[in-house]
TIVEX-933518 format. One record per residue (C-alpha): residue number from 0; x, y, z. Coordinates in steps of 0.25 Angstrom, whole numbers, plus 5000, padded with zeros to 4 digits. Example, Ala and Ser with C-alpha at 12.3 -4.5 7.8 and 13.67 -1.06 7.14 Angstrom:
! residues 2
{k: 0 px: 5049 py: 4982 pz: 5031}
{k: 1 px: 5055 py: 4996 pz: 5029}
! end
This chain:
! residues 463
{k: 0 px: 4675 py: 4057 pz: 4489}
{k: 1 px: 4664 py: 4049 pz: 4495}
{k: 2 px: 4672 py: 4041 pz: 4505}
{k: 3 px: 4678 py: 4053 pz: 4512}
{k: 4 px: 4665 py: 4059 pz: 4513}
{k: 5 px: 4659 py: 4047 pz: 4520}
{k: 6 px: 4671 py: 4046 pz: 4529}
{k: 7 px: 4668 py: 4061 pz: 4533}
{k: 8 px: 4653 py: 4057 pz: 4536}
{k: 9 px: 4657 py: 4045 pz: 4544}
{k: 10 px: 4667 py: 4054 pz: 4552}
{k: 11 px: 4657 py: 4064 pz: 4555}
{k: 12 px: 4647 py: 4053 pz: 4561}
{k: 13 px: 4658 py: 4047 pz: 4569}
{k: 14 px: 4662 py: 4061 pz: 4575}
{k: 15 px: 4647 py: 4063 pz: 4579}
{k: 16 px: 4646 py: 4050 pz: 4586}
{k: 17 px: 4660 py: 4053 pz: 4593}
{k: 18 px: 4655 py: 4066 pz: 4597}
{k: 19 px: 4643 py: 4061 pz: 4603}
{k: 20 px: 4651 py: 4051 pz: 4612}
{k: 21 px: 4660 py: 4061 pz: 4616}
{k: 22 px: 4650 py: 4072 pz: 4620}
{k: 23 px: 4647 py: 4071 pz: 4635}
{k: 24 px: 4637 py: 4082 pz: 4637}
{k: 25 px: 4641 py: 4086 pz: 4651}
{k: 26 px: 4644 py: 4099 pz: 4657}
{k: 27 px: 4659 py: 4102 pz: 4659}
{k: 28 px: 4665 py: 4101 pz: 4674}
{k: 29 px: 4667 py: 4116 pz: 4673}
{k: 30 px: 4653 py: 4119 pz: 4671}
{k: 31 px: 4648 py: 4110 pz: 4682}
{k: 32 px: 4658 py: 4116 pz: 4692}
{k: 33 px: 4653 py: 4130 pz: 4689}
{k: 34 px: 4639 py: 4126 pz: 4692}
{k: 35 px: 4643 py: 4119 pz: 4705}
{k: 36 px: 4651 py: 4131 pz: 4709}
{k: 37 px: 4639 py: 4140 pz: 4706}
{k: 38 px: 4630 py: 4131 pz: 4715}
{k: 39 px: 4640 py: 4131 pz: 4726}
{k: 40 px: 4640 py: 4146 pz: 4725}
{k: 41 px: 4625 py: 4147 pz: 4726}
{k: 42 px: 4625 py: 4138 pz: 4738}
{k: 43 px: 4635 py: 4147 pz: 4745}
{k: 44 px: 4627 py: 4159 pz: 4741}
{k: 45 px: 4614 py: 4152 pz: 4747}
{k: 46 px: 4621 py: 4150 pz: 4760}
{k: 47 px: 4626 py: 4165 pz: 4760}
{k: 48 px: 4612 py: 4169 pz: 4757}
{k: 49 px: 4606 py: 4161 pz: 4768}
{k: 50 px: 4615 py: 4169 pz: 4778}
{k: 51 px: 4612 py: 4182 pz: 4771}
{k: 52 px: 4597 py: 4180 pz: 4773}
{k: 53 px: 4599 py: 4176 pz: 4788}
{k: 54 px: 4607 py: 4189 pz: 4790}
{k: 55 px: 4597 py: 4197 pz: 4782}
{k: 56 px: 4586 py: 4192 pz: 4791}
{k: 57 px: 4593 py: 4195 pz: 4803}
{k: 58 px: 4597 py: 4209 pz: 4798}
{k: 59 px: 4582 py: 4212 pz: 4795}
{k: 60 px: 4577 py: 4208 pz: 4808}
{k: 61 px: 4567 py: 4218 pz: 4812}
{k: 62 px: 4564 py: 4223 pz: 4798}
{k: 63 px: 4551 py: 4222 pz: 4791}
{k: 64 px: 4548 py: 4207 pz: 4788}
{k: 65 px: 4544 py: 4210 pz: 4773}
{k: 66 px: 4557 py: 4217 pz: 4770}
{k: 67 px: 4564 py: 4205 pz: 4777}
{k: 68 px: 4557 py: 4195 pz: 4768}
{k: 69 px: 4561 py: 4203 pz: 4756}
{k: 70 px: 4576 py: 4203 pz: 4761}
{k: 71 px: 4575 py: 4188 pz: 4764}
{k: 72 px: 4570 py: 4185 pz: 4750}
{k: 73 px: 4580 py: 4194 pz: 4743}
{k: 74 px: 4591 py: 4186 pz: 4750}
{k: 75 px: 4584 py: 4173 pz: 4747}
{k: 76 px: 4584 py: 4177 pz: 4732}
{k: 77 px: 4599 py: 4180 pz: 4733}
{k: 78 px: 4601 py: 4167 pz: 4739}
{k: 79 px: 4594 py: 4160 pz: 4728}
{k: 80 px: 4600 py: 4167 pz: 4716}
{k: 81 px: 4614 py: 4160 pz: 4716}
{k: 82 px: 4606 py: 4146 pz: 4716}
{k: 83 px: 4597 py: 4151 pz: 4705}
{k: 84 px: 4609 py: 4156 pz: 4697}
{k: 85 px: 4616 py: 4142 pz: 4699}
{k: 86 px: 4604 py: 4135 pz: 4695}
{k: 87 px: 4603 py: 4144 pz: 4682}
{k: 88 px: 4618 py: 4141 pz: 4679}
{k: 89 px: 4616 py: 4126 pz: 4681}
{k: 90 px: 4603 py: 4127 pz: 4672}
{k: 91 px: 4611 py: 4135 pz: 4662}
{k: 92 px: 4622 py: 4125 pz: 4662}
{k: 93 px: 4613 py: 4113 pz: 4660}
{k: 94 px: 4605 py: 4121 pz: 4649}
{k: 95 px: 4618 py: 4124 pz: 4641}
{k: 96 px: 4624 py: 4110 pz: 4642}
{k: 97 px: 4611 py: 4104 pz: 4637}
{k: 98 px: 4611 py: 4115 pz: 4625}
{k: 99 px: 4625 py: 4112 pz: 4622}
{k: 100 px: 4622 py: 4097 pz: 4621}
{k: 101 px: 4610 py: 4099 pz: 4613}
{k: 102 px: 4618 py: 4108 pz: 4603}
{k: 103 px: 4629 py: 4097 pz: 4602}
{k: 104 px: 4619 py: 4086 pz: 4599}
{k: 105 px: 4612 py: 4095 pz: 4589}
{k: 106 px: 4625 py: 4097 pz: 4582}
{k: 107 px: 4627 py: 4082 pz: 4582}
{k: 108 px: 4613 py: 4080 pz: 4577}
{k: 109 px: 4616 py: 4090 pz: 4565}
{k: 110 px: 4629 py: 4083 pz: 4562}
{k: 111 px: 4622 py: 4070 pz: 4561}
{k: 112 px: 4612 py: 4076 pz: 4552}
{k: 113 px: 4623 py: 4082 pz: 4543}
{k: 114 px: 4629 py: 4068 pz: 4543}
{k: 115 px: 4616 py: 4062 pz: 4538}
{k: 116 px: 4615 py: 4072 pz: 4527}
{k: 117 px: 4629 py: 4070 pz: 4523}
{k: 118 px: 4628 py: 4054 pz: 4523}
{k: 119 px: 4615 py: 4055 pz: 4515}
{k: 120 px: 4622 py: 4064 pz: 4505}
{k: 121 px: 4633 py: 4054 pz: 4504}
{k: 122 px: 4624 py: 4042 pz: 4502}
{k: 123 px: 4617 py: 4050 pz: 4491}
{k: 124 px: 4630 py: 4053 pz: 4484}
{k: 125 px: 4635 py: 4039 pz: 4485}
{k: 126 px: 4621 py: 4033 pz: 4480}
{k: 127 px: 4622 py: 4043 pz: 4468}
{k: 128 px: 4636 py: 4039 pz: 4465}
{k: 129 px: 4633 py: 4024 pz: 4466}
{k: 130 px: 4621 py: 4026 pz: 4457}
{k: 131 px: 4630 py: 4033 pz: 4447}
{k: 132 px: 4640 py: 4022 pz: 4448}
{k: 133 px: 4630 py: 4011 pz: 4446}
{k: 134 px: 4625 py: 4019 pz: 4434}
{k: 135 px: 4640 py: 4019 pz: 4429}
{k: 136 px: 4641 py: 4004 pz: 4431}
{k: 137 px: 4628 py: 4002 pz: 4423}
{k: 138 px: 4633 py: 4010 pz: 4412}
{k: 139 px: 4646 py: 4002 pz: 4411}
{k: 140 px: 4637 py: 3989 pz: 4411}
{k: 141 px: 4629 py: 3994 pz: 4400}
{k: 142 px: 4641 py: 3998 pz: 4392}
{k: 143 px: 4647 py: 3985 pz: 4394}
{k: 144 px: 4635 py: 3978 pz: 4390}
{k: 145 px: 4634 py: 3987 pz: 4377}
{k: 146 px: 4648 py: 3984 pz: 4373}
{k: 147 px: 4647 py: 3969 pz: 4376}
{k: 148 px: 4653 py: 3968 pz: 4390}
{k: 149 px: 4666 py: 3971 pz: 4396}
{k: 150 px: 4678 py: 3973 pz: 4388}
{k: 151 px: 4689 py: 3963 pz: 4391}
{k: 152 px: 4704 py: 3964 pz: 4389}
{k: 153 px: 4705 py: 3954 pz: 4377}
{k: 154 px: 4694 py: 3962 pz: 4369}
{k: 155 px: 4702 py: 3975 pz: 4371}
{k: 156 px: 4715 py: 3968 pz: 4365}
{k: 157 px: 4707 py: 3961 pz: 4354}
{k: 158 px: 4699 py: 3973 pz: 4350}
{k: 159 px: 4711 py: 3983 pz: 4350}
{k: 160 px: 4715 py: 3987 pz: 4336}
{k: 161 px: 4729 py: 3992 pz: 4341}
{k: 162 px: 4737 py: 3993 pz: 4353}
{k: 163 px: 4732 py: 4008 pz: 4355}
{k: 164 px: 4718 py: 4003 pz: 4354}
{k: 165 px: 4721 py: 3992 pz: 4364}
{k: 166 px: 4727 py: 4001 pz: 4374}
{k: 167 px: 4715 py: 4011 pz: 4373}
{k: 168 px: 4705 py: 3999 pz: 4374}
{k: 169 px: 4712 py: 3993 pz: 4386}
{k: 170 px: 4712 py: 4007 pz: 4393}
{k: 171 px: 4697 py: 4009 pz: 4391}
{k: 172 px: 4695 py: 3995 pz: 4396}
{k: 173 px: 4703 py: 3997 pz: 4408}
{k: 174 px: 4696 py: 4011 pz: 4411}
{k: 175 px: 4683 py: 4004 pz: 4410}
{k: 176 px: 4686 py: 3993 pz: 4419}
{k: 177 px: 4692 py: 4003 pz: 4429}
{k: 178 px: 4680 py: 4012 pz: 4428}
{k: 179 px: 4671 py: 4000 pz: 4431}
{k: 180 px: 4678 py: 3996 pz: 4443}
{k: 181 px: 4678 py: 4010 pz: 4449}
{k: 182 px: 4663 py: 4011 pz: 4446}
{k: 183 px: 4661 py: 3998 pz: 4454}
{k: 184 px: 4670 py: 4003 pz: 4465}
{k: 185 px: 4663 py: 4016 pz: 4466}
{k: 186 px: 4649 py: 4009 pz: 4467}
{k: 187 px: 4654 py: 4000 pz: 4478}
{k: 188 px: 4660 py: 4012 pz: 4486}
{k: 189 px: 4647 py: 4020 pz: 4484}
{k: 190 px: 4639 py: 4009 pz: 4489}
{k: 191 px: 4648 py: 4006 pz: 4501}
{k: 192 px: 4649 py: 4020 pz: 4506}
{k: 193 px: 4634 py: 4022 pz: 4504}
{k: 194 px: 4631 py: 4011 pz: 4513}
{k: 195 px: 4640 py: 4016 pz: 4523}
{k: 196 px: 4634 py: 4030 pz: 4522}
{k: 197 px: 4620 py: 4024 pz: 4524}
{k: 198 px: 4625 py: 4017 pz: 4537}
{k: 199 px: 4631 py: 4030 pz: 4542}
{k: 200 px: 4618 py: 4037 pz: 4539}
{k: 201 px: 4610 py: 4028 pz: 4547}
{k: 202 px: 4619 py: 4030 pz: 4559}
{k: 203 px: 4618 py: 4045 pz: 4557}
{k: 204 px: 4603 py: 4044 pz: 4557}
{k: 205 px: 4603 py: 4036 pz: 4570}
{k: 206 px: 4613 py: 4046 pz: 4576}
{k: 207 px: 4604 py: 4058 pz: 4571}
{k: 208 px: 4592 py: 4051 pz: 4579}
{k: 209 px: 4601 py: 4050 pz: 4592}
{k: 210 px: 4606 py: 4064 pz: 4591}
{k: 211 px: 4592 py: 4070 pz: 4588}
{k: 212 px: 4587 py: 4063 pz: 4601}
{k: 213 px: 4599 py: 4068 pz: 4609}
{k: 214 px: 4596 py: 4082 pz: 4603}
{k: 215 px: 4582 py: 4082 pz: 4607}
{k: 216 px: 4585 py: 4077 pz: 4621}
{k: 217 px: 4596 py: 4088 pz: 4623}
{k: 218 px: 4587 py: 4099 pz: 4618}
{k: 219 px: 4577 py: 4095 pz: 4628}
{k: 220 px: 4587 py: 4095 pz: 4639}
{k: 221 px: 4592 py: 4108 pz: 4634}
{k: 222 px: 4578 py: 4114 pz: 4634}
{k: 223 px: 4575 py: 4109 pz: 4648}
{k: 224 px: 4589 py: 4115 pz: 4653}
{k: 225 px: 4586 py: 4128 pz: 4647}
{k: 226 px: 4572 py: 4128 pz: 4653}
{k: 227 px: 4578 py: 4126 pz: 4667}
{k: 228 px: 4589 py: 4136 pz: 4665}
{k: 229 px: 4578 py: 4146 pz: 4661}
{k: 230 px: 4570 py: 4143 pz: 4674}
{k: 231 px: 4583 py: 4145 pz: 4682}
{k: 232 px: 4585 py: 4158 pz: 4675}
{k: 233 px: 4571 py: 4163 pz: 4678}
{k: 234 px: 4573 py: 4159 pz: 4693}
{k: 235 px: 4586 py: 4166 pz: 4694}
{k: 236 px: 4580 py: 4179 pz: 4687}
{k: 237 px: 4568 py: 4178 pz: 4696}
{k: 238 px: 4577 py: 4178 pz: 4708}
{k: 239 px: 4585 py: 4189 pz: 4703}
{k: 240 px: 4572 py: 4198 pz: 4700}
{k: 241 px: 4567 py: 4195 pz: 4714}
{k: 242 px: 4580 py: 4198 pz: 4720}
{k: 243 px: 4580 py: 4212 pz: 4713}
{k: 244 px: 4566 py: 4215 pz: 4717}
{k: 245 px: 4568 py: 4211 pz: 4732}
{k: 246 px: 4581 py: 4219 pz: 4732}
{k: 247 px: 4574 py: 4231 pz: 4727}
{k: 248 px: 4563 py: 4229 pz: 4737}
{k: 249 px: 4573 py: 4228 pz: 4749}
{k: 250 px: 4581 py: 4240 pz: 4744}
{k: 251 px: 4569 py: 4248 pz: 4743}
{k: 252 px: 4565 py: 4244 pz: 4758}
{k: 253 px: 4579 py: 4246 pz: 4763}
{k: 254 px: 4576 py: 4259 pz: 4770}
{k: 255 px: 4564 py: 4252 pz: 4776}
{k: 256 px: 4572 py: 4241 pz: 4780}
{k: 257 px: 4583 py: 4249 pz: 4787}
{k: 258 px: 4572 py: 4257 pz: 4794}
{k: 259 px: 4566 py: 4245 pz: 4799}
{k: 260 px: 4579 py: 4240 pz: 4804}
{k: 261 px: 4581 py: 4253 pz: 4811}
{k: 262 px: 4568 py: 4251 pz: 4818}
{k: 263 px: 4571 py: 4236 pz: 4822}
{k: 264 px: 4584 py: 4241 pz: 4827}
{k: 265 px: 4577 py: 4252 pz: 4835}
{k: 266 px: 4568 py: 4241 pz: 4841}
{k: 267 px: 4580 py: 4233 pz: 4845}
{k: 268 px: 4586 py: 4246 pz: 4851}
{k: 269 px: 4574 py: 4248 pz: 4859}
{k: 270 px: 4574 py: 4234 pz: 4864}
{k: 271 px: 4589 py: 4236 pz: 4867}
{k: 272 px: 4586 py: 4249 pz: 4875}
{k: 273 px: 4574 py: 4242 pz: 4882}
{k: 274 px: 4583 py: 4230 pz: 4886}
{k: 275 px: 4595 py: 4239 pz: 4891}
{k: 276 px: 4585 py: 4247 pz: 4899}
{k: 277 px: 4580 py: 4234 pz: 4905}
{k: 278 px: 4594 py: 4229 pz: 4907}
{k: 279 px: 4597 py: 4241 pz: 4916}
{k: 280 px: 4586 py: 4235 pz: 4925}
{k: 281 px: 4592 py: 4221 pz: 4925}
{k: 282 px: 4594 py: 4220 pz: 4939}
{k: 283 px: 4580 py: 4223 pz: 4943}
{k: 284 px: 4576 py: 4213 pz: 4932}
{k: 285 px: 4585 py: 4203 pz: 4938}
{k: 286 px: 4578 py: 4205 pz: 4952}
{k: 287 px: 4564 py: 4204 pz: 4945}
{k: 288 px: 4568 py: 4191 pz: 4938}
{k: 289 px: 4574 py: 4185 pz: 4951}
{k: 290 px: 4561 py: 4189 pz: 4958}
{k: 291 px: 4552 py: 4183 pz: 4947}
{k: 292 px: 4560 py: 4170 pz: 4947}
{k: 293 px: 4559 py: 4169 pz: 4962}
{k: 294 px: 4544 py: 4171 pz: 4960}
{k: 295 px: 4543 py: 4161 pz: 4949}
{k: 296 px: 4551 py: 4151 pz: 4957}
{k: 297 px: 4542 py: 4153 pz: 4969}
{k: 298 px: 4530 py: 4151 pz: 4961}
{k: 299 px: 4536 py: 4138 pz: 4955}
{k: 300 px: 4539 py: 4133 pz: 4969}
{k: 301 px: 4524 py: 4136 pz: 4973}
{k: 302 px: 4519 py: 4129 pz: 4960}
{k: 303 px: 4528 py: 4117 pz: 4964}
{k: 304 px: 4522 py: 4116 pz: 4978}
{k: 305 px: 4508 py: 4116 pz: 4972}
{k: 306 px: 4512 py: 4104 pz: 4963}
{k: 307 px: 4517 py: 4095 pz: 4974}
{k: 308 px: 4531 py: 4101 pz: 4974}
{k: 309 px: 4534 py: 4098 pz: 4960}
{k: 310 px: 4546 py: 4106 pz: 4954}
{k: 311 px: 4543 py: 4117 pz: 4945}
{k: 312 px: 4545 py: 4116 pz: 4930}
{k: 313 px: 4559 py: 4117 pz: 4926}
{k: 314 px: 4556 py: 4129 pz: 4916}
{k: 315 px: 4547 py: 4136 pz: 4926}
{k: 316 px: 4535 py: 4135 pz: 4916}
{k: 317 px: 4544 py: 4139 pz: 4904}
{k: 318 px: 4536 py: 4133 pz: 4893}
{k: 319 px: 4546 py: 4122 pz: 4888}
{k: 320 px: 4558 py: 4130 pz: 4884}
{k: 321 px: 4572 py: 4125 pz: 4886}
{k: 322 px: 4578 py: 4129 pz: 4899}
{k: 323 px: 4591 py: 4122 pz: 4896}
{k: 324 px: 4602 py: 4132 pz: 4894}
{k: 325 px: 4615 py: 4128 pz: 4886}
{k: 326 px: 4628 py: 4129 pz: 4893}
{k: 327 px: 4632 py: 4144 pz: 4894}
{k: 328 px: 4619 py: 4149 pz: 4888}
{k: 329 px: 4611 py: 4160 pz: 4894}
{k: 330 px: 4598 py: 4156 pz: 4887}
{k: 331 px: 4591 py: 4143 pz: 4884}
{k: 332 px: 4585 py: 4140 pz: 4870}
{k: 333 px: 4574 py: 4150 pz: 4868}
{k: 334 px: 4568 py: 4142 pz: 4856}
{k: 335 px: 4561 py: 4128 pz: 4855}
{k: 336 px: 4572 py: 4124 pz: 4845}
{k: 337 px: 4582 py: 4116 pz: 4852}
{k: 338 px: 4594 py: 4117 pz: 4850}
{k: 339 px: 4594 py: 4132 pz: 4847}
{k: 340 px: 4596 py: 4135 pz: 4832}
{k: 341 px: 4601 py: 4149 pz: 4829}
{k: 342 px: 4596 py: 4154 pz: 4815}
{k: 343 px: 4603 py: 4168 pz: 4816}
{k: 344 px: 4614 py: 4173 pz: 4824}
{k: 345 px: 4616 py: 4186 pz: 4832}
{k: 346 px: 4624 py: 4197 pz: 4825}
{k: 347 px: 4625 py: 4207 pz: 4814}
{k: 348 px: 4618 py: 4205 pz: 4801}
{k: 349 px: 4620 py: 4211 pz: 4787}
{k: 350 px: 4609 py: 4212 pz: 4778}
{k: 351 px: 4614 py: 4207 pz: 4764}
{k: 352 px: 4604 py: 4215 pz: 4756}
{k: 353 px: 4601 py: 4228 pz: 4764}
{k: 354 px: 4616 py: 4228 pz: 4769}
{k: 355 px: 4614 py: 4232 pz: 4783}
{k: 356 px: 4620 py: 4226 pz: 4796}
{k: 357 px: 4611 py: 4223 pz: 4808}
{k: 358 px: 4612 py: 4215 pz: 4821}
{k: 359 px: 4604 py: 4202 pz: 4822}
{k: 360 px: 4603 py: 4204 pz: 4837}
{k: 361 px: 4598 py: 4190 pz: 4841}
{k: 362 px: 4599 py: 4176 pz: 4837}
{k: 363 px: 4589 py: 4169 pz: 4829}
{k: 364 px: 4585 py: 4155 pz: 4834}
{k: 365 px: 4577 py: 4145 pz: 4827}
{k: 366 px: 4562 py: 4143 pz: 4831}
{k: 367 px: 4549 py: 4140 pz: 4824}
{k: 368 px: 4537 py: 4148 pz: 4823}
{k: 369 px: 4529 py: 4148 pz: 4836}
{k: 370 px: 4539 py: 4139 pz: 4843}
{k: 371 px: 4542 py: 4142 pz: 4858}
{k: 372 px: 4552 py: 4152 pz: 4862}
{k: 373 px: 4557 py: 4152 pz: 4877}
{k: 374 px: 4564 py: 4161 pz: 4886}
{k: 375 px: 4579 py: 4158 pz: 4886}
{k: 376 px: 4581 py: 4163 pz: 4900}
{k: 377 px: 4574 py: 4167 pz: 4912}
{k: 378 px: 4569 py: 4182 pz: 4912}
{k: 379 px: 4558 py: 4192 pz: 4912}
{k: 380 px: 4551 py: 4195 pz: 4899}
{k: 381 px: 4553 py: 4210 pz: 4895}
{k: 382 px: 4543 py: 4210 pz: 4884}
{k: 383 px: 4536 py: 4201 pz: 4874}
{k: 384 px: 4532 py: 4210 pz: 4862}
{k: 385 px: 4533 py: 4213 pz: 4848}
{k: 386 px: 4546 py: 4221 pz: 4844}
{k: 387 px: 4549 py: 4227 pz: 4830}
{k: 388 px: 4557 py: 4217 pz: 4822}
{k: 389 px: 4558 py: 4207 pz: 4834}
{k: 390 px: 4544 py: 4203 pz: 4833}
{k: 391 px: 4538 py: 4197 pz: 4846}
{k: 392 px: 4549 py: 4198 pz: 4856}
{k: 393 px: 4551 py: 4193 pz: 4870}
{k: 394 px: 4562 py: 4200 pz: 4878}
{k: 395 px: 4567 py: 4193 pz: 4891}
{k: 396 px: 4575 py: 4199 pz: 4902}
{k: 397 px: 4584 py: 4189 pz: 4908}
{k: 398 px: 4590 py: 4198 pz: 4919}
{k: 399 px: 4605 py: 4199 pz: 4922}
{k: 400 px: 4615 py: 4189 pz: 4916}
{k: 401 px: 4630 py: 4190 pz: 4919}
{k: 402 px: 4627 py: 4205 pz: 4924}
{k: 403 px: 4620 py: 4209 pz: 4911}
{k: 404 px: 4605 py: 4210 pz: 4907}
{k: 405 px: 4601 py: 4198 pz: 4898}
{k: 406 px: 4588 py: 4198 pz: 4890}
{k: 407 px: 4583 py: 4190 pz: 4878}
{k: 408 px: 4573 py: 4192 pz: 4867}
{k: 409 px: 4565 py: 4182 pz: 4859}
{k: 410 px: 4560 py: 4188 pz: 4845}
{k: 411 px: 4551 py: 4186 pz: 4834}
{k: 412 px: 4541 py: 4178 pz: 4843}
{k: 413 px: 4528 py: 4174 pz: 4837}
{k: 414 px: 4523 py: 4178 pz: 4851}
{k: 415 px: 4528 py: 4179 pz: 4866}
{k: 416 px: 4521 py: 4172 pz: 4878}
{k: 417 px: 4527 py: 4181 pz: 4889}
{k: 418 px: 4525 py: 4195 pz: 4894}
{k: 419 px: 4533 py: 4206 pz: 4899}
{k: 420 px: 4538 py: 4204 pz: 4913}
{k: 421 px: 4536 py: 4189 pz: 4913}
{k: 422 px: 4547 py: 4181 pz: 4919}
{k: 423 px: 4551 py: 4169 pz: 4910}
{k: 424 px: 4561 py: 4157 pz: 4912}
{k: 425 px: 4571 py: 4151 pz: 4903}
{k: 426 px: 4563 py: 4142 pz: 4893}
{k: 427 px: 4550 py: 4148 pz: 4896}
{k: 428 px: 4541 py: 4150 pz: 4883}
{k: 429 px: 4541 py: 4165 pz: 4879}
{k: 430 px: 4535 py: 4165 pz: 4865}
{k: 431 px: 4534 py: 4158 pz: 4852}
{k: 432 px: 4544 py: 4160 pz: 4840}
{k: 433 px: 4539 py: 4168 pz: 4828}
{k: 434 px: 4542 py: 4177 pz: 4817}
{k: 435 px: 4537 py: 4190 pz: 4822}
{k: 436 px: 4544 py: 4203 pz: 4819}
{k: 437 px: 4555 py: 4203 pz: 4808}
{k: 438 px: 4558 py: 4189 pz: 4806}
{k: 439 px: 4559 py: 4179 pz: 4794}
{k: 440 px: 4555 py: 4167 pz: 4801}
{k: 441 px: 4551 py: 4161 pz: 4815}
{k: 442 px: 4563 py: 4161 pz: 4824}
{k: 443 px: 4568 py: 4167 pz: 4838}
{k: 444 px: 4577 py: 4179 pz: 4837}
{k: 445 px: 4583 py: 4178 pz: 4851}
{k: 446 px: 4591 py: 4190 pz: 4857}
{k: 447 px: 4599 py: 4192 pz: 4870}
{k: 448 px: 4602 py: 4205 pz: 4876}
{k: 449 px: 4613 py: 4208 pz: 4886}
{k: 450 px: 4611 py: 4222 pz: 4893}
{k: 451 px: 4601 py: 4225 pz: 4882}
{k: 452 px: 4610 py: 4222 pz: 4870}
{k: 453 px: 4608 py: 4210 pz: 4861}
{k: 454 px: 4619 py: 4200 pz: 4861}
{k: 455 px: 4621 py: 4186 pz: 4854}
{k: 456 px: 4612 py: 4176 pz: 4860}
{k: 457 px: 4620 py: 4164 pz: 4855}
{k: 458 px: 4629 py: 4163 pz: 4867}
{k: 459 px: 4617 py: 4165 pz: 4877}
{k: 460 px: 4610 py: 4153 pz: 4871}
{k: 461 px: 4623 py: 4145 pz: 4872}
{k: 462 px: 4625 py: 4144 pz: 4857}
! end
């Protein structure tokens, strides 16, 4: 019974070692693919959110700046949520993997401890059996000494009183010898198996130490991963809570937003009406432009004579702006950023939260706060004043172009440096870029009017 038991213990130890070698401790490809897919989806959502934020900003042009900030923050949160969710999913995957590995190692550690107990019990039993065997051998030795030594076959024959007595004596002698041999074999076996059990016990004790160290490391890893997962969960919850608050705030102000949009659109309507009225006077304006251009040329010629016939400056005192017009363009670059960089196009905009559609009536060009803004074409300044939503606006009448009235406006300026009725030339400084009116950042909102109605400025800029 002892040998099968020892073989079972050895088998368990071998299986534990084999399991340790087989265990890889890595996430399955399916789990990795799932995390990668979620990250890719989060990146797509981020790109879509960037477009939505730009559209919302354009759709809310002319609306209270504080409300626009709320809207932008809400869309910013919306853009962050997929990334935060992907971060949480990844953190949870790391935590779950570490916890599974910690549980597996803990199970192996417990198996090794159970093996240690089993081997200790086996060693004790074998030691007890060996002690009993030694006691039996001692008893046999004492008995042999008492009877005068071992019994030989000749003594059995000589002492037998009859055939039956001989057979009985011989049987007893054979049994005694066989028992003695069995006792000695049993003692040898017990001692051999006990020695092997001690060796295996030492190996199991070493393995217990190794597994305990691994278990401590995995437990620490699992705790760290759990902390990071909890932090990711808290970040996501915070975003969701803020999203709910901002959404409620914006919905509560929906009526106010729509009212302000109507006010801004009304202002745009008034501008359109004014420009149409002015467009009706385009012919007279053209004559005035021609007269003032002639006057400016005359003054320039007189100035040239005063300076020993030096030719006048190429931009007519235009303040450093570009006078080069791209092929097919009507306007030169009105910004100090070269080449022109468009940040938002002309066209209809859908607000992704408040769900209304509105025209972005111009094109947004990249400028920086307090950088120079130039007239894109010769003309007469109609006004330089603050207008609702547009901020500080310079409006220039360029006279007739291909039989139509042509005008342009420069919006959100920090300040203008021209005045109503002033004649300006292409490339002349007219103001400095800013963030006035309803604007999320410094830029130039540039509009072009044909017969008093806005049109896409892109082709007129040669873009």
